[in-house]
C-alpha positions in Angstrom: 115.6 101.9 98.0 112.8 100.2 98.5 112.7 97.6 101.4 110.9 94.2 101.3 107.7 94.3 103.4 108.7 92.2 106.3 111.4 94.3 107.3 109.8 97.6 109.1 109.9 96.5 112.2 113.7 95.6 112.1 114.3 99.4 110.4 112.5 100.7 113.6 114.6 98.8 115.8 117.8 99.8 114.6 117.2 103.6 113.7 119.1 105.6 116.2 118.0 108.4 117.4 119.9 111.6 116.0 123.2 113.4 117.9 121.6 116.7 119.2 124.9 118.6 118.8 126.2 122.4 119.7 124.2 124.4 121.8 121.4 122.6 122.1 122.7 119.6 124.1 123.1 121.4 126.7 119.8 122.2 127.7 117.7 120.1 130.0 115.8 117.7 127.6 112.6 119.4 128.4 113.9 122.7 126.7 114.7 120.7 123.5 112.2 120.9 120.7 110.4 117.3 120.7 111.1 114.8 117.9 108.3 114.6 116.2 106.6 111.0 116.0 104.8 108.8 114.5 103.2 106.2 116.7 103.2 102.6 114.6 101.0 99.7 115.6 101.3 96.2 113.4 98.2 94.5 112.5 99.4 90.8 111.4 98.0 87.9 111.1 94.1 86.1 110.4 91.2 88.2 111.5 88.8 86.5 113.7 88.7 84.9 117.1 91.3 82.2 116.3 92.7 79.7 118.7 94.7 79.9 121.9 97.5 78.9 120.8 96.8 81.0 117.9 94.8 84.2 118.4 94.1 86.0 115.7 92.7 89.9 115.2 89.9 91.4 116.4 88.7 94.3 117.9 89.7 93.3 121.6 92.9 91.9 120.8 93.6 95.3 119.4 91.8 97.9 120.9 94.6 98.9 123.2 97.5 99.6 121.0 95.2 101.5 118.8 93.9 104.3 121.7 97.4 104.1 122.9 98.8 104.7 119.7 96.6 107.6 119.7 97.1 109.5 122.8 101.2 109.2 121.9 103.3 112.4 122.8 104.4 114.7 119.9 102.5 112.0 118.0 102.0 113.9 114.4 100.7 110.6 112.6 99.7 106.9 112.9 101.1 104.2 110.9 99.5 100.7 110.5 101.7 98.2 109.2 99.9 95.3 107.7 100.4 91.8 107.3 97.0 89.9 106.9 95.1 87.7 104.4 91.2 88.3 106.1 88.7 87.0 108.1 86.3 87.6 109.2 84.4 90.3 108.2 82.4 91.8 111.7 85.6 92.2 112.8 87.5 93.6 109.8 84.6 96.2 110.1 84.9 96.6 114.1 88.5 97.4 113.8 88.2 99.8 110.4 85.1 101.8 112.8 87.4 101.9 115.9 90.6 103.5 113.7 88.6 106.1 111.9 87.3 107.2 115.1 90.3 107.9 116.9 91.8 109.4 113.8 88.6 111.6 114.0 88.8 111.9 117.5 92.5 112.5 117.5 92.8 114.4 114.6 95.6 112.6 113.2 96.3 111.3 110.3 96.3 107.4 109.4 99.1 105.8 106.9 98.6 102.2 105.6 101.9 100.3 104.4 100.7 96.8 103.4 103.2 93.9 103.9 103.2 90.6 102.1 99.5 90.5 101.9 96.6 93.5 102.6 93.8 90.9 100.5 90.3 90.8 101.8 90.0 91.9 105.1 93.6 93.0 105.2 93.0 95.6 102.7 89.1 96.2 104.6 91.8 97.2 107.1 94.0 99.3 105.0 91.2 101.6 103.6 91.2 103.3 107.4 94.2 104.8 105.9 94.7 108.2 104.3 97.0 107.8 102.8 98.1 103.9 101.7 101.9 102.3 100.5 102.7 99.1 99.8 106.1 96.6 98.2 106.3 96.9 94.5 105.6 92.7 95.2 103.0 93.3 98.1 99.3 91.4 97.6 96.9 93.9 97.3 92.8 93.6 97.3 90.8 90.5 97.2 87.9 92.4 97.3 85.7 89.8 97.3 83.7 87.1 100.1 84.7 83.4 100.3 82.7 80.5 102.3 84.3 76.8 102.4 83.5 74.0 103.8 83.2 69.8 102.5 80.4 67.3 102.2 80.7 64.0 104.2 77.6 62.3 102.5 79.5 59.8 100.7 82.3 59.2 103.2 79.3 58.2 106.4 77.9 55.9 104.0 81.0 53.9 103.0 81.9 54.2 107.0 78.6 52.4 108.3 77.6 55.7 110.3 74.0 56.8 110.8 73.8 60.8 111.7 70.7 61.7 114.1 70.2 65.7 114.0 67.1 67.0 115.8 66.6 70.5 115.1 63.6 73.6 116.4 63.7 75.4 112.9 63.4 74.1 109.5 67.0 75.2 108.8 68.9 75.2 111.2 71.5 72.5 110.3 71.6 74.5 106.8 75.3 73.9 105.1 75.6 70.7 107.0 78.4 69.1 105.9 77.3 65.2 106.4 73.7 65.7 104.8 73.1 66.6 100.6 73.9 69.9 99.4 70.5 71.6 98.1 70.1 74.4 96.2 67.7 76.9 99.0 70.9 76.5 101.5 73.4 77.4 98.2 70.8 80.8 97.2 70.8 81.4 101.2 74.1 82.1 101.7 74.7 83.4 98.5 72.3 86.3 99.4 74.6 87.1 103.0 77.7 86.7 100.8 76.2 89.3 98.3 75.2 91.4 101.5 78.4 91.3 102.8 80.1 92.1 99.1 78.5 95.2 98.8 79.4 96.5 102.2 82.5 95.5 101.1 82.9 97.9 98.2 80.3 101.0 99.2 83.5 100.9 101.8 86.0 100.8 99.8 84.6 103.5 96.9 83.9 105.9 100.3 88.0 105.5 101.5 89.3 105.8 98.1 87.5 108.0 96.3 88.6 109.4 92.7 91.6 108.0 93.7 89.8 104.4 92.3 91.0 105.1 88.6 89.5 101.1 87.4 86.2 100.1 87.2 84.3 97.9 89.7 83.8 95.4 87.2 87.3 95.1 87.3 88.2 96.0 91.2 85.4 94.2 93.1 85.3 90.4 91.6 87.8 89.4 94.2 90.5 89.3 92.3 94.3 90.5 93.7 97.0 92.3 92.5 100.8 93.2 93.4 101.7 96.5 95.0 102.6 98.1 91.5 98.8 96.9 89.9 97.3 98.2 93.5 99.0 101.4 92.4 97.7 101.8 88.7 93.8 100.9 89.8 94.2 103.0 92.7 93.7 100.9 95.5 97.2 102.7 96.9 99.2 105.6 96.9 102.5 104.9 96.9 105.4 102.2 96.9 107.5 102.7 99.4 108.5 101.7 103.2 107.3 102.6 106.2 110.9 104.6 107.3 111.0 105.9 103.6 107.5 107.2 103.3 107.3 109.2 107.3 110.9 110.4 106.8 109.8 111.9 104.1 107.0 113.4 106.1 108.5 114.5 108.9 111.7 114.8 108.4 114.6 112.9 109.1 114.5 113.3 112.7 111.2 111.4 112.7 110.4 109.0 115.5 108.5 105.8 114.5 107.7 104.2 118.0 105.9 100.8 118.2 102.7 100.1 120.1 101.7 96.7 120.8 104.5 94.8 120.2 103.7 90.8 120.3 104.8 89.1 124.1 107.8 86.7 124.1 106.9 82.9 122.7 106.8 81.5 126.0 104.5 84.3 128.1 102.0 83.5 125.4 101.4 80.2 125.6 102.0 79.9 129.6 99.4 83.2 129.8 96.1 81.8 131.7 94.4 81.2 128.5 96.9 79.6 126.5 96.2 75.4 126.0 100.0 75.0 128.0 98.8 77.5 131.0 95.4 76.0 131.9 97.0 72.1 131.8 98.1 72.5 135.4 94.4 71.5 137.0 92.8 70.6 134.0 91.8 67.5 133.0 93.0 65.4 130.0 90.3 66.1 127.8 90.3 70.1 128.3 93.5 70.0 127.6 93.3 67.7 124.1 90.3 69.5 122.9 92.2 73.1 123.5 95.5 71.5 121.2 92.3 69.7 118.6 91.1 73.7 118.5 94.7 74.4 117.7 95.7 72.5 115.1 92.1 73.1 113.0 93.1 77.1 113.4 96.6 76.4 112.3 95.2 74.4 109.4 93.1 77.3 108.2 95.0 80.2 108.9 97.7 78.2 106.7 94.9 77.5 104.1 94.0 81.3 104.3 98.2 82.7 103.9 98.8 80.0 101.4 95.7 81.1 98.9 98.2 84.3 98.1 101.3 82.2 97.6 102.6 82.3 100.8 
């Protein structure tokens, strides 16, 4: 039975090590045949800097976990549990590049397991796997680039606010939400998006190769699909959960070891860089600014998840 994607970690935590029977149990542990190990790293959340209370996925935040996982003793493979609606294309590519470099350095295969969502930058990360799996209900794809914002020109007129902006460089205030949109600004941002989209498409073609079974015209529109459709299109290699697939590949005694588990709620919030951690000895203005940043970050993150119905 295919397990729901959010159940991967609970499965790993509750899996008991098989009992050693017969004469082998009399041997010291160092003489027993070691169980095959699959090092597991979770890549969960919006990709990008985030805020103090809601940090995002960046190369800096995941590099230690990745490097430790690839160095795990008796490791036969590294498995990535991905649950991300996307975010920064730069951080997506940096993390992807580091994973592939570590896989080559340690000569280990990488298996990716998509949870609720592996879309946009989340699928960019998934392409770092030698094989990609998902739940039949996972959201996969969204191979495109998006930019969004608001225009407040009419609002400030009604409120009676005069905006004053001074720049050195004619295009320094491009896409300013308090000025009227103009065609040259739109053309410029679309040009940037096109460059990033081409990079994304090239990466998918390189990673998936002959596995792709649908035309670029269909795959690269930014559309997203269920895991079942993604398998049909060749964006993934199979339907299944991490425990089942790794047992099929490495036997029932495979040891799934989680690396880079998140810190506890209180520890995160009392850490030196968090909004709560620097309250003592910090000005009220800084505290308010930090909390405001967290609110904005939360709204932005929520909007990215909600795009996929979550």
